[in-house]
Chimera marker file (.cmm) of the C-alpha trace (Angstrom):
<marker_set name="trace">
<marker id="1" x="0.000" y="0.000" z="0.000" r="1" g="1" b="0" radius="0.5"/>
<marker id="2" x="1.307" y="3.466" z="-0.868" r="1" g="1" b="0" radius="0.5"/>
<marker id="3" x="2.219" y="5.720" z="2.106" r="1" g="1" b="0" radius="0.5"/>
<marker id="4" x="-0.289" y="8.435" z="1.202" r="1" g="1" b="0" radius="0.5"/>
<marker id="5" x="-3.212" y="6.012" z="0.851" r="1" g="1" b="0" radius="0.5"/>
<marker id="6" x="-5.081" y="5.335" z="4.053" r="1" g="1" b="0" radius="0.5"/>
<marker id="7" x="-7.331" y="2.566" z="5.188" r="1" g="1" b="0" radius="0.5"/>
<marker id="8" x="-10.217" y="4.357" z="6.871" r="1" g="1" b="0" radius="0.5"/>
<marker id="9" x="-13.015" y="2.907" z="8.959" r="1" g="1" b="0" radius="0.5"/>
<marker id="10" x="-16.354" y="3.554" z="7.304" r="1" g="1" b="0" radius="0.5"/>
<marker id="11" x="-19.192" y="2.971" z="9.809" r="1" g="1" b="0" radius="0.5"/>
<marker id="12" x="-21.890" y="3.254" z="7.118" r="1" g="1" b="0" radius="0.5"/>
<marker id="13" x="-20.444" y="0.278" z="5.288" r="1" g="1" b="0" radius="0.5"/>
<marker id="14" x="-19.448" y="-1.602" z="8.435" r="1" g="1" b="0" radius="0.5"/>
<marker id="15" x="-15.820" y="-1.912" z="7.459" r="1" g="1" b="0" radius="0.5"/>
<marker id="16" x="-12.903" y="-0.110" z="5.922" r="1" g="1" b="0" radius="0.5"/>
<marker id="17" x="-12.265" y="1.602" z="2.637" r="1" g="1" b="0" radius="0.5"/>
<marker id="18" x="-8.992" y="2.548" z="1.000" r="1" g="1" b="0" radius="0.5"/>
<marker id="19" x="-7.859" y="5.860" z="-0.320" r="1" g="1" b="0" radius="0.5"/>
<marker id="20" x="-8.398" y="9.492" z="0.566" r="1" g="1" b="0" radius="0.5"/>
<marker id="21" x="-11.879" y="10.820" z="1.236" r="1" g="1" b="0" radius="0.5"/>
<marker id="22" x="-13.740" y="12.791" z="-1.382" r="1" g="1" b="0" radius="0.5"/>
<marker id="23" x="-12.644" y="16.373" z="-0.782" r="1" g="1" b="0" radius="0.5"/>
<marker id="24" x="-15.218" y="18.026" z="-3.061" r="1" g="1" b="0" radius="0.5"/>
<marker id="25" x="-17.684" y="18.913" z="-0.303" r="1" g="1" b="0" radius="0.5"/>
<marker id="26" x="-14.837" y="20.220" z="1.862" r="1" g="1" b="0" radius="0.5"/>
<marker id="27" x="-13.608" y="22.329" z="-1.072" r="1" g="1" b="0" radius="0.5"/>
<marker id="28" x="-17.108" y="23.735" z="-1.729" r="1" g="1" b="0" radius="0.5"/>
<marker id="29" x="-17.546" y="24.807" z="1.893" r="1" g="1" b="0" radius="0.5"/>
<marker id="30" x="-14.028" y="26.276" z="2.035" r="1" g="1" b="0" radius="0.5"/>
<marker id="31" x="-14.659" y="28.209" z="-1.183" r="1" g="1" b="0" radius="0.5"/>
<marker id="32" x="-17.982" y="29.529" z="0.149" r="1" g="1" b="0" radius="0.5"/>
<marker id="33" x="-16.282" y="30.709" z="3.342" r="1" g="1" b="0" radius="0.5"/>
<marker id="34" x="-13.090" y="32.115" z="1.823" r="1" g="1" b="0" radius="0.5"/>
<marker id="35" x="-13.140" y="32.786" z="-1.925" r="1" g="1" b="0" radius="0.5"/>
<marker id="36" x="-16.611" y="32.549" z="-3.498" r="1" g="1" b="0" radius="0.5"/>
<marker id="37" x="-16.914" y="36.206" z="-4.529" r="1" g="1" b="0" radius="0.5"/>
<marker id="38" x="-14.577" y="38.637" z="-6.269" r="1" g="1" b="0" radius="0.5"/>
<marker id="39" x="-14.243" y="42.387" z="-5.956" r="1" g="1" b="0" radius="0.5"/>
<marker id="40" x="-14.632" y="43.484" z="-9.594" r="1" g="1" b="0" radius="0.5"/>
<marker id="41" x="-11.463" y="44.675" z="-11.283" r="1" g="1" b="0" radius="0.5"/>
<marker id="42" x="-9.170" y="43.749" z="-8.378" r="1" g="1" b="0" radius="0.5"/>
<marker id="43" x="-8.820" y="39.977" z="-8.461" r="1" g="1" b="0" radius="0.5"/>
<marker id="44" x="-9.350" y="40.001" z="-4.684" r="1" g="1" b="0" radius="0.5"/>
<marker id="45" x="-11.535" y="37.089" z="-3.648" r="1" g="1" b="0" radius="0.5"/>
<marker id="46" x="-13.522" y="36.769" z="-0.425" r="1" g="1" b="0" radius="0.5"/>
<marker id="47" x="-16.249" y="34.607" z="1.027" r="1" g="1" b="0" radius="0.5"/>
<marker id="48" x="-18.715" y="34.553" z="3.867" r="1" g="1" b="0" radius="0.5"/>
<marker id="49" x="-15.991" y="34.459" z="6.553" r="1" g="1" b="0" radius="0.5"/>
<marker id="50" x="-15.017" y="38.157" z="6.275" r="1" g="1" b="0" radius="0.5"/>
<marker id="51" x="-18.664" y="39.145" z="5.902" r="1" g="1" b="0" radius="0.5"/>
<marker id="52" x="-19.634" y="37.211" z="9.033" r="1" g="1" b="0" radius="0.5"/>
<marker id="53" x="-16.682" y="38.704" z="10.914" r="1" g="1" b="0" radius="0.5"/>
<marker id="54" x="-18.411" y="42.082" z="10.642" r="1" g="1" b="0" radius="0.5"/>
<marker id="55" x="-20.756" y="40.774" z="13.370" r="1" g="1" b="0" radius="0.5"/>
<marker id="56" x="-18.660" y="40.980" z="16.552" r="1" g="1" b="0" radius="0.5"/>
<marker id="57" x="-17.987" y="37.646" z="18.275" r="1" g="1" b="0" radius="0.5"/>
<marker id="58" x="-20.956" y="35.816" z="16.716" r="1" g="1" b="0" radius="0.5"/>
<marker id="59" x="-19.632" y="35.862" z="13.142" r="1" g="1" b="0" radius="0.5"/>
<marker id="60" x="-16.202" y="34.524" z="14.077" r="1" g="1" b="0" radius="0.5"/>
<marker id="61" x="-17.787" y="31.939" z="16.357" r="1" g="1" b="0" radius="0.5"/>
<marker id="62" x="-19.981" y="30.664" z="13.507" r="1" g="1" b="0" radius="0.5"/>
<marker id="63" x="-17.033" y="30.303" z="11.129" r="1" g="1" b="0" radius="0.5"/>
<marker id="64" x="-14.960" y="28.615" z="13.866" r="1" g="1" b="0" radius="0.5"/>
<marker id="65" x="-17.734" y="26.070" z="14.420" r="1" g="1" b="0" radius="0.5"/>
<marker id="66" x="-17.963" y="25.327" z="10.679" r="1" g="1" b="0" radius="0.5"/>
<marker id="67" x="-14.167" y="25.040" z="10.364" r="1" g="1" b="0" radius="0.5"/>
<marker id="68" x="-14.037" y="22.802" z="13.440" r="1" g="1" b="0" radius="0.5"/>
<marker id="69" x="-16.682" y="20.476" z="12.013" r="1" g="1" b="0" radius="0.5"/>
<marker id="70" x="-14.683" y="20.180" z="8.794" r="1" g="1" b="0" radius="0.5"/>
<marker id="71" x="-11.470" y="19.477" z="10.708" r="1" g="1" b="0" radius="0.5"/>
<marker id="72" x="-13.236" y="16.869" z="12.856" r="1" g="1" b="0" radius="0.5"/>
<marker id="73" x="-14.630" y="15.201" z="9.732" r="1" g="1" b="0" radius="0.5"/>
<marker id="74" x="-11.199" y="15.024" z="8.123" r="1" g="1" b="0" radius="0.5"/>
<marker id="75" x="-9.740" y="13.634" z="11.346" r="1" g="1" b="0" radius="0.5"/>
<marker id="76" x="-12.354" y="10.880" z="11.230" r="1" g="1" b="0" radius="0.5"/>
<marker id="77" x="-11.421" y="10.187" z="7.596" r="1" g="1" b="0" radius="0.5"/>
<marker id="78" x="-7.830" y="9.398" z="8.473" r="1" g="1" b="0" radius="0.5"/>
<marker id="79" x="-5.991" y="12.724" z="8.316" r="1" g="1" b="0" radius="0.5"/>
<marker id="80" x="-2.785" y="12.518" z="10.350" r="1" g="1" b="0" radius="0.5"/>
<marker id="81" x="-2.545" y="14.275" z="13.680" r="1" g="1" b="0" radius="0.5"/>
<marker id="82" x="0.067" y="16.607" z="12.230" r="1" g="1" b="0" radius="0.5"/>
<marker id="83" x="-2.231" y="17.850" z="9.471" r="1" g="1" b="0" radius="0.5"/>
<marker id="84" x="-5.105" y="18.162" z="11.968" r="1" g="1" b="0" radius="0.5"/>
<marker id="85" x="-2.918" y="20.276" z="14.285" r="1" g="1" b="0" radius="0.5"/>
<marker id="86" x="-1.943" y="22.527" z="11.361" r="1" g="1" b="0" radius="0.5"/>
<marker id="87" x="-5.586" y="22.876" z="10.351" r="1" g="1" b="0" radius="0.5"/>
<marker id="88" x="-6.555" y="23.735" z="13.935" r="1" g="1" b="0" radius="0.5"/>
<marker id="89" x="-3.790" y="26.348" z="14.012" r="1" g="1" b="0" radius="0.5"/>
<marker id="90" x="-5.145" y="27.912" z="10.805" r="1" g="1" b="0" radius="0.5"/>
<marker id="91" x="-8.703" y="27.994" z="12.151" r="1" g="1" b="0" radius="0.5"/>
<marker id="92" x="-7.580" y="29.319" z="15.544" r="1" g="1" b="0" radius="0.5"/>
<marker id="93" x="-5.445" y="32.068" z="14.026" r="1" g="1" b="0" radius="0.5"/>
<marker id="94" x="-8.328" y="33.008" z="11.717" r="1" g="1" b="0" radius="0.5"/>
<marker id="95" x="-10.665" y="33.247" z="14.709" r="1" g="1" b="0" radius="0.5"/>
<marker id="96" x="-8.353" y="35.168" z="17.040" r="1" g="1" b="0" radius="0.5"/>
<marker id="97" x="-7.149" y="37.750" z="14.524" r="1" g="1" b="0" radius="0.5"/>
<marker id="98" x="-10.515" y="37.765" z="12.739" r="1" g="1" b="0" radius="0.5"/>
<marker id="99" x="-12.163" y="38.896" z="15.985" r="1" g="1" b="0" radius="0.5"/>
<marker id="100" x="-10.316" y="42.228" z="15.889" r="1" g="1" b="0" radius="0.5"/>
<marker id="101" x="-12.728" y="44.790" z="14.415" r="1" g="1" b="0" radius="0.5"/>
<marker id="102" x="-11.936" y="45.830" z="10.815" r="1" g="1" b="0" radius="0.5"/>
<marker id="103" x="-8.336" y="44.536" z="10.961" r="1" g="1" b="0" radius="0.5"/>
<marker id="104" x="-9.740" y="41.037" z="11.391" r="1" g="1" b="0" radius="0.5"/>
<marker id="105" x="-12.044" y="41.419" z="8.409" r="1" g="1" b="0" radius="0.5"/>
<marker id="106" x="-9.133" y="42.447" z="6.184" r="1" g="1" b="0" radius="0.5"/>
<marker id="107" x="-7.103" y="39.544" z="7.605" r="1" g="1" b="0" radius="0.5"/>
<marker id="108" x="-9.956" y="37.132" z="6.782" r="1" g="1" b="0" radius="0.5"/>
<marker id="109" x="-10.006" y="38.310" z="3.163" r="1" g="1" b="0" radius="0.5"/>
<marker id="110" x="-6.315" y="37.593" z="2.646" r="1" g="1" b="0" radius="0.5"/>
<marker id="111" x="-5.513" y="34.690" z="5.021" r="1" g="1" b="0" radius="0.5"/>
<marker id="112" x="-8.287" y="32.290" z="3.902" r="1" g="1" b="0" radius="0.5"/>
<marker id="113" x="-7.820" y="29.621" z="6.575" r="1" g="1" b="0" radius="0.5"/>
<marker id="114" x="-10.227" y="27.129" z="5.025" r="1" g="1" b="0" radius="0.5"/>
<marker id="115" x="-8.580" y="27.342" z="1.605" r="1" g="1" b="0" radius="0.5"/>
<marker id="116" x="-5.253" y="26.729" z="3.363" r="1" g="1" b="0" radius="0.5"/>
<marker id="117" x="-6.759" y="23.697" z="5.078" r="1" g="1" b="0" radius="0.5"/>
<marker id="118" x="-7.910" y="22.268" z="1.737" r="1" g="1" b="0" radius="0.5"/>
<marker id="119" x="-4.378" y="22.719" z="0.408" r="1" g="1" b="0" radius="0.5"/>
<marker id="120" x="-2.988" y="20.929" z="3.493" r="1" g="1" b="0" radius="0.5"/>
<marker id="121" x="-5.395" y="18.029" z="2.943" r="1" g="1" b="0" radius="0.5"/>
<marker id="122" x="-4.474" y="17.698" z="-0.724" r="1" g="1" b="0" radius="0.5"/>
<marker id="123" x="-0.772" y="17.718" z="0.147" r="1" g="1" b="0" radius="0.5"/>
<marker id="124" x="-1.418" y="15.135" z="2.852" r="1" g="1" b="0" radius="0.5"/>
<marker id="125" x="-3.541" y="12.713" z="0.839" r="1" g="1" b="0" radius="0.5"/>
<marker id="126" x="-2.064" y="13.077" z="-2.637" r="1" g="1" b="0" radius="0.5"/>
<marker id="127" x="1.574" y="14.030" z="-1.997" r="1" g="1" b="0" radius="0.5"/>
<marker id="128" x="2.181" y="12.189" z="1.294" r="1" g="1" b="0" radius="0.5"/>
<marker id="129" x="3.169" y="15.360" z="3.185" r="1" g="1" b="0" radius="0.5"/>
<marker id="130" x="2.361" y="16.316" z="6.796" r="1" g="1" b="0" radius="0.5"/>
<marker id="131" x="2.598" y="12.774" z="8.122" r="1" g="1" b="0" radius="0.5"/>
<marker id="132" x="3.182" y="12.011" z="11.791" r="1" g="1" b="0" radius="0.5"/>
<marker id="133" x="1.784" y="12.789" z="15.176" r="1" g="1" b="0" radius="0.5"/>
<marker id="134" x="2.314" y="16.544" z="15.236" r="1" g="1" b="0" radius="0.5"/>
<marker id="135" x="3.365" y="16.340" z="18.903" r="1" g="1" b="0" radius="0.5"/>
<marker id="136" x="6.375" y="18.627" z="18.382" r="1" g="1" b="0" radius="0.5"/>
<marker id="137" x="4.274" y="21.219" z="16.586" r="1" g="1" b="0" radius="0.5"/>
<marker id="138" x="1.594" y="21.036" z="19.268" r="1" g="1" b="0" radius="0.5"/>
<marker id="139" x="4.245" y="21.451" z="21.994" r="1" g="1" b="0" radius="0.5"/>
<marker id="140" x="5.619" y="24.584" z="20.291" r="1" g="1" b="0" radius="0.5"/>
<marker id="141" x="2.104" y="26.049" z="19.898" r="1" g="1" b="0" radius="0.5"/>
<marker id="142" x="1.299" y="25.429" z="23.579" r="1" g="1" b="0" radius="0.5"/>
<marker id="143" x="4.644" y="26.917" z="24.637" r="1" g="1" b="0" radius="0.5"/>
<marker id="144" x="4.072" y="30.049" z="22.550" r="1" g="1" b="0" radius="0.5"/>
<marker id="145" x="0.519" y="30.368" z="23.922" r="1" g="1" b="0" radius="0.5"/>
<marker id="146" x="1.821" y="30.154" z="27.508" r="1" g="1" b="0" radius="0.5"/>
<marker id="147" x="4.444" y="32.833" z="26.827" r="1" g="1" b="0" radius="0.5"/>
<marker id="148" x="1.869" y="35.130" z="25.173" r="1" g="1" b="0" radius="0.5"/>
<marker id="149" x="-0.598" y="34.655" z="28.043" r="1" g="1" b="0" radius="0.5"/>
<marker id="150" x="2.152" y="35.339" z="30.587" r="1" g="1" b="0" radius="0.5"/>
<marker id="151" x="3.146" y="38.522" z="28.747" r="1" g="1" b="0" radius="0.5"/>
<marker id="152" x="-0.472" y="39.693" z="28.595" r="1" g="1" b="0" radius="0.5"/>
<marker id="153" x="-0.967" y="39.022" z="32.316" r="1" g="1" b="0" radius="0.5"/>
<marker id="154" x="2.285" y="40.840" z="33.106" r="1" g="1" b="0" radius="0.5"/>
<marker id="155" x="1.242" y="43.773" z="30.886" r="1" g="1" b="0" radius="0.5"/>
<marker id="156" x="-2.177" y="44.018" z="32.563" r="1" g="1" b="0" radius="0.5"/>
<marker id="157" x="-0.508" y="43.831" z="35.991" r="1" g="1" b="0" radius="0.5"/>
<marker id="158" x="1.893" y="46.674" z="35.083" r="1" g="1" b="0" radius="0.5"/>
<marker id="159" x="-0.982" y="48.698" z="33.646" r="1" g="1" b="0" radius="0.5"/>
<marker id="160" x="-2.999" y="48.360" z="36.861" r="1" g="1" b="0" radius="0.5"/>
<marker id="161" x="0.106" y="49.121" z="38.901" r="1" g="1" b="0" radius="0.5"/>
<marker id="162" x="0.672" y="52.342" z="36.932" r="1" g="1" b="0" radius="0.5"/>
<marker id="163" x="-2.988" y="53.409" z="37.085" r="1" g="1" b="0" radius="0.5"/>
<marker id="164" x="-3.653" y="52.585" z="40.722" r="1" g="1" b="0" radius="0.5"/>
<link id1="1" id2="2" r="1" g="1" b="0" radius="0.2"/>
<link id1="2" id2="3" r="1" g="1" b="0" radius="0.2"/>
<link id1="3" id2="4" r="1" g="1" b="0" radius="0.2"/>
<link id1="4" id2="5" r="1" g="1" b="0" radius="0.2"/>
<link id1="5" id2="6" r="1" g="1" b="0" radius="0.2"/>
<link id1="6" id2="7" r="1" g="1" b="0" radius="0.2"/>
<link id1="7" id2="8" r="1" g="1" b="0" radius="0.2"/>
<link id1="8" id2="9" r="1" g="1" b="0" radius="0.2"/>
<link id1="9" id2="10" r="1" g="1" b="0" radius="0.2"/>
<link id1="10" id2="11" r="1" g="1" b="0" radius="0.2"/>
<link id1="11" id2="12" r="1" g="1" b="0" radius="0.2"/>
<link id1="12" id2="13" r="1" g="1" b="0" radius="0.2"/>
<link id1="13" id2="14" r="1" g="1" b="0" radius="0.2"/>
<link id1="14" id2="15" r="1" g="1" b="0" radius="0.2"/>
<link id1="15" id2="16" r="1" g="1" b="0" radius="0.2"/>
<link id1="16" id2="17" r="1" g="1" b="0" radius="0.2"/>
<link id1="17" id2="18" r="1" g="1" b="0" radius="0.2"/>
<link id1="18" id2="19" r="1" g="1" b="0" radius="0.2"/>
<link id1="19" id2="20" r="1" g="1" b="0" radius="0.2"/>
<link id1="20" id2="21" r="1" g="1" b="0" radius="0.2"/>
<link id1="21" id2="22" r="1" g="1" b="0" radius="0.2"/>
<link id1="22" id2="23" r="1" g="1" b="0" radius="0.2"/>
<link id1="23" id2="24" r="1" g="1" b="0" radius="0.2"/>
<link id1="24" id2="25" r="1" g="1" b="0" radius="0.2"/>
<link id1="25" id2="26" r="1" g="1" b="0" radius="0.2"/>
<link id1="26" id2="27" r="1" g="1" b="0" radius="0.2"/>
<link id1="27" id2="28" r="1" g="1" b="0" radius="0.2"/>
<link id1="28" id2="29" r="1" g="1" b="0" radius="0.2"/>
<link id1="29" id2="30" r="1" g="1" b="0" radius="0.2"/>
<link id1="30" id2="31" r="1" g="1" b="0" radius="0.2"/>
<link id1="31" id2="32" r="1" g="1" b="0" radius="0.2"/>
<link id1="32" id2="33" r="1" g="1" b="0" radius="0.2"/>
<link id1="33" id2="34" r="1" g="1" b="0" radius="0.2"/>
<link id1="34" id2="35" r="1" g="1" b="0" radius="0.2"/>
<link id1="35" id2="36" r="1" g="1" b="0" radius="0.2"/>
<link id1="36" id2="37" r="1" g="1" b="0" radius="0.2"/>
<link id1="37" id2="38" r="1" g="1" b="0" radius="0.2"/>
<link id1="38" id2="39" r="1" g="1" b="0" radius="0.2"/>
<link id1="39" id2="40" r="1" g="1" b="0" radius="0.2"/>
<link id1="40" id2="41" r="1" g="1" b="0" radius="0.2"/>
<link id1="41" id2="42" r="1" g="1" b="0" radius="0.2"/>
<link id1="42" id2="43" r="1" g="1" b="0" radius="0.2"/>
<link id1="43" id2="44" r="1" g="1" b="0" radius="0.2"/>
<link id1="44" id2="45" r="1" g="1" b="0" radius="0.2"/>
<link id1="45" id2="46" r="1" g="1" b="0" radius="0.2"/>
<link id1="46" id2="47" r="1" g="1" b="0" radius="0.2"/>
<link id1="47" id2="48" r="1" g="1" b="0" radius="0.2"/>
<link id1="48" id2="49" r="1" g="1" b="0" radius="0.2"/>
<link id1="49" id2="50" r="1" g="1" b="0" radius="0.2"/>
<link id1="50" id2="51" r="1" g="1" b="0" radius="0.2"/>
<link id1="51" id2="52" r="1" g="1" b="0" radius="0.2"/>
<link id1="52" id2="53" r="1" g="1" b="0" radius="0.2"/>
<link id1="53" id2="54" r="1" g="1" b="0" radius="0.2"/>
<link id1="54" id2="55" r="1" g="1" b="0" radius="0.2"/>
<link id1="55" id2="56" r="1" g="1" b="0" radius="0.2"/>
<link id1="56" id2="57" r="1" g="1" b="0" radius="0.2"/>
<link id1="57" id2="58" r="1" g="1" b="0" radius="0.2"/>
<link id1="58" id2="59" r="1" g="1" b="0" radius="0.2"/>
<link id1="59" id2="60" r="1" g="1" b="0" radius="0.2"/>
<link id1="60" id2="61" r="1" g="1" b="0" radius="0.2"/>
<link id1="61" id2="62" r="1" g="1" b="0" radius="0.2"/>
<link id1="62" id2="63" r="1" g="1" b="0" radius="0.2"/>
<link id1="63" id2="64" r="1" g="1" b="0" radius="0.2"/>
<link id1="64" id2="65" r="1" g="1" b="0" radius="0.2"/>
<link id1="65" id2="66" r="1" g="1" b="0" radius="0.2"/>
<link id1="66" id2="67" r="1" g="1" b="0" radius="0.2"/>
<link id1="67" id2="68" r="1" g="1" b="0" radius="0.2"/>
<link id1="68" id2="69" r="1" g="1" b="0" radius="0.2"/>
<link id1="69" id2="70" r="1" g="1" b="0" radius="0.2"/>
<link id1="70" id2="71" r="1" g="1" b="0" radius="0.2"/>
<link id1="71" id2="72" r="1" g="1" b="0" radius="0.2"/>
<link id1="72" id2="73" r="1" g="1" b="0" radius="0.2"/>
<link id1="73" id2="74" r="1" g="1" b="0" radius="0.2"/>
<link id1="74" id2="75" r="1" g="1" b="0" radius="0.2"/>
<link id1="75" id2="76" r="1" g="1" b="0" radius="0.2"/>
<link id1="76" id2="77" r="1" g="1" b="0" radius="0.2"/>
<link id1="77" id2="78" r="1" g="1" b="0" radius="0.2"/>
<link id1="78" id2="79" r="1" g="1" b="0" radius="0.2"/>
<link id1="79" id2="80" r="1" g="1" b="0" radius="0.2"/>
<link id1="80" id2="81" r="1" g="1" b="0" radius="0.2"/>
<link id1="81" id2="82" r="1" g="1" b="0" radius="0.2"/>
<link id1="82" id2="83" r="1" g="1" b="0" radius="0.2"/>
<link id1="83" id2="84" r="1" g="1" b="0" radius="0.2"/>
<link id1="84" id2="85" r="1" g="1" b="0" radius="0.2"/>
<link id1="85" id2="86" r="1" g="1" b="0" radius="0.2"/>
<link id1="86" id2="87" r="1" g="1" b="0" radius="0.2"/>
<link id1="87" id2="88" r="1" g="1" b="0" radius="0.2"/>
<link id1="88" id2="89" r="1" g="1" b="0" radius="0.2"/>
<link id1="89" id2="90" r="1" g="1" b="0" radius="0.2"/>
<link id1="90" id2="91" r="1" g="1" b="0" radius="0.2"/>
<link id1="91" id2="92" r="1" g="1" b="0" radius="0.2"/>
<link id1="92" id2="93" r="1" g="1" b="0" radius="0.2"/>
<link id1="93" id2="94" r="1" g="1" b="0" radius="0.2"/>
<link id1="94" id2="95" r="1" g="1" b="0" radius="0.2"/>
<link id1="95" id2="96" r="1" g="1" b="0" radius="0.2"/>
<link id1="96" id2="97" r="1" g="1" b="0" radius="0.2"/>
<link id1="97" id2="98" r="1" g="1" b="0" radius="0.2"/>
<link id1="98" id2="99" r="1" g="1" b="0" radius="0.2"/>
<link id1="99" id2="100" r="1" g="1" b="0" radius="0.2"/>
<link id1="100" id2="101" r="1" g="1" b="0" radius="0.2"/>
<link id1="101" id2="102" r="1" g="1" b="0" radius="0.2"/>
<link id1="102" id2="103" r="1" g="1" b="0" radius="0.2"/>
<link id1="103" id2="104" r="1" g="1" b="0" radius="0.2"/>
<link id1="104" id2="105" r="1" g="1" b="0" radius="0.2"/>
<link id1="105" id2="106" r="1" g="1" b="0" radius="0.2"/>
<link id1="106" id2="107" r="1" g="1" b="0" radius="0.2"/>
<link id1="107" id2="108" r="1" g="1" b="0" radius="0.2"/>
<link id1="108" id2="109" r="1" g="1" b="0" radius="0.2"/>
<link id1="109" id2="110" r="1" g="1" b="0" radius="0.2"/>
<link id1="110" id2="111" r="1" g="1" b="0" radius="0.2"/>
<link id1="111" id2="112" r="1" g="1" b="0" radius="0.2"/>
<link id1="112" id2="113" r="1" g="1" b="0" radius="0.2"/>
<link id1="113" id2="114" r="1" g="1" b="0" radius="0.2"/>
<link id1="114" id2="115" r="1" g="1" b="0" radius="0.2"/>
<link id1="115" id2="116" r="1" g="1" b="0" radius="0.2"/>
<link id1="116" id2="117" r="1" g="1" b="0" radius="0.2"/>
<link id1="117" id2="118" r="1" g="1" b="0" radius="0.2"/>
<link id1="118" id2="119" r="1" g="1" b="0" radius="0.2"/>
<link id1="119" id2="120" r="1" g="1" b="0" radius="0.2"/>
<link id1="120" id2="121" r="1" g="1" b="0" radius="0.2"/>
<link id1="121" id2="122" r="1" g="1" b="0" radius="0.2"/>
<link id1="122" id2="123" r="1" g="1" b="0" radius="0.2"/>
<link id1="123" id2="124" r="1" g="1" b="0" radius="0.2"/>
<link id1="124" id2="125" r="1" g="1" b="0" radius="0.2"/>
<link id1="125" id2="126" r="1" g="1" b="0" radius="0.2"/>
<link id1="126" id2="127" r="1" g="1" b="0" radius="0.2"/>
<link id1="127" id2="128" r="1" g="1" b="0" radius="0.2"/>
<link id1="128" id2="129" r="1" g="1" b="0" radius="0.2"/>
<link id1="129" id2="130" r="1" g="1" b="0" radius="0.2"/>
<link id1="130" id2="131" r="1" g="1" b="0" radius="0.2"/>
<link id1="131" id2="132" r="1" g="1" b="0" radius="0.2"/>
<link id1="132" id2="133" r="1" g="1" b="0" radius="0.2"/>
<link id1="133" id2="134" r="1" g="1" b="0" radius="0.2"/>
<link id1="134" id2="135" r="1" g="1" b="0" radius="0.2"/>
<link id1="135" id2="136" r="1" g="1" b="0" radius="0.2"/>
<link id1="136" id2="137" r="1" g="1" b="0" radius="0.2"/>
<link id1="137" id2="138" r="1" g="1" b="0" radius="0.2"/>
<link id1="138" id2="139" r="1" g="1" b="0" radius="0.2"/>
<link id1="139" id2="140" r="1" g="1" b="0" radius="0.2"/>
<link id1="140" id2="141" r="1" g="1" b="0" radius="0.2"/>
<link id1="141" id2="142" r="1" g="1" b="0" radius="0.2"/>
<link id1="142" id2="143" r="1" g="1" b="0" radius="0.2"/>
<link id1="143" id2="144" r="1" g="1" b="0" radius="0.2"/>
<link id1="144" id2="145" r="1" g="1" b="0" radius="0.2"/>
<link id1="145" id2="146" r="1" g="1" b="0" radius="0.2"/>
<link id1="146" id2="147" r="1" g="1" b="0" radius="0.2"/>
<link id1="147" id2="148" r="1" g="1" b="0" radius="0.2"/>
<link id1="148" id2="149" r="1" g="1" b="0" radius="0.2"/>
<link id1="149" id2="150" r="1" g="1" b="0" radius="0.2"/>
<link id1="150" id2="151" r="1" g="1" b="0" radius="0.2"/>
<link id1="151" id2="152" r="1" g="1" b="0" radius="0.2"/>
<link id1="152" id2="153" r="1" g="1" b="0" radius="0.2"/>
<link id1="153" id2="154" r="1" g="1" b="0" radius="0.2"/>
<link id1="154" id2="155" r="1" g="1" b="0" radius="0.2"/>
<link id1="155" id2="156" r="1" g="1" b="0" radius="0.2"/>
<link id1="156" id2="157" r="1" g="1" b="0" radius="0.2"/>
<link id1="157" id2="158" r="1" g="1" b="0" radius="0.2"/>
<link id1="158" id2="159" r="1" g="1" b="0" radius="0.2"/>
<link id1="159" id2="160" r="1" g="1" b="0" radius="0.2"/>
<link id1="160" id2="161" r="1" g="1" b="0" radius="0.2"/>
<link id1="161" id2="162" r="1" g="1" b="0" radius="0.2"/>
<link id1="162" id2="163" r="1" g="1" b="0" radius="0.2"/>
<link id1="163" id2="164" r="1" g="1" b="0" radius="0.2"/>
</marker_set>
């Protein structure tokens, strides 16, 4: 069996099936969220994600839920942990930066997390890239998050110390 072909459990058929999952539905949803429409004369594409991000908190939460469902589905179809971690990082970054008013909307137009996730899946299934557990990548992400949180807490502490 080739390294980029997976044997995946298929509960509907009561057994396993070989090969990558059909990515067409994933691609359609990603395109709808990230690149369905074009600003005439500019070549700049956008989807529902930047439009939804104009609604504070709720819009980014909706797109995070949709992205998370897609990631979960791909995980259940045999995507490696490493590619799942990278997809989660894309969706998380899209949500965190996308939540910043106006700046986040512009970021959503150009970052296109779901399109990036489709590209990761294609590289994973058809080119054999992004194999492995992703433990090292996850460790680095957690470490960076801890440092950022510590810096934010320290900054808030210093701000309160200066004000009060």
